[in-house]
C-alpha positions, 0 to 999 in steps of 0.5 A: 500499499503506497499512501501520499500526503499532499498540501501547500505549506502550513497544511499539516501533512507532514504531522499527519504522515508521522501520525498514520505511520505511528498508528499503522505500526501500533496496529502491527502494520509495518510501514515506512515514512518517507519524504520528497524532497530528502527521502534518501542520503543523496536526496537530503543533499538535494533538499538542501538546495531546494530549500535554502532560501539563499538559493534565490538564483536556482532557475525554474527548469533547474529546480524541476530536474533536481526534484526529478532527481530526487524521485528517481533515487528515491523511488530506487532505493527506498519506495519500491524495496519497502513495497516489495518487502510487504511494507506499507509506504507513507511518503510526505509529497510525491509527484503531485507536488512536482505538478502543482508546483513546477507546472501550475506555479512555475509554469513549467513545460507540461509534457517535460514534466509529466515525461520526467514524472513517468520516467523517475518514478517507474510510472508508480502512483500512490494507491490513495493520495490525502490532500490536506486543504486550506486557504493560503493565508491559513497555511502560510500563517501556520508554517511561518509561526512554526519557522518562527518557534524553531531554535535560532540557529536553524540553518536556513530560516523560512525556506525557499518556497515560503518565502514565495509570494502570495499568487505563487501559493495560490496557484499551487493550491489551485493545481492541487484542487485541479489534480485531485478533481482529475485523480478522483480514484486516489485522492481524498480531500480533507480540510486542514482547518482544525485540530491535528486530532479531527484531521487525523480521525478523517485520515483514519476513516478513509485508511480503515477501509483498506484494513482487514482483520485476518481470520483467527489472528490478531493481525492485520492486512490491507485489502 
């Protein structure tokens, strides 16, 4: 089972990915929690380049290629081996993020973007994608409050994307909503407004439908 979490800055997707990972392990379903960018050692180096707010000169095309390089390494090194081993994979962002950010917001060529996504992912799509949706002003406020609460010696301060203008984030959100509408079989849109517990309950309502009890066993498995 391959599950991804998507959303604009401050939507709480990283928190909900962690919560689901914890819940699955508690009920005996082995799962791996990972993220893009940065789900591998090589990807961690790429992540630093992508999020460093000092890299103001990074071109849109270079940004796209870096994300795809991270994804190619991530899918081959982390995601496919985990799935083949029978583990559930929970990923904080995946290829839909590239469509929303680099496609809708950066206006990169759609044909090129889709081709790169397909090759880098080996054609692997999530079984379930959660879109945690909220107004841009709400998400950015949460993201910036979160950053402000971090230690003063944090390496970069606000990341490169949090520093983008309001219109950029509106395009990202519009992109996500359009992608969700185009892929109703795997997307589940959940309001990100509210407490962590409230959102977590909504996520679990969806995931619990994919879990069944094995006969004569306390173990669980996925449908």
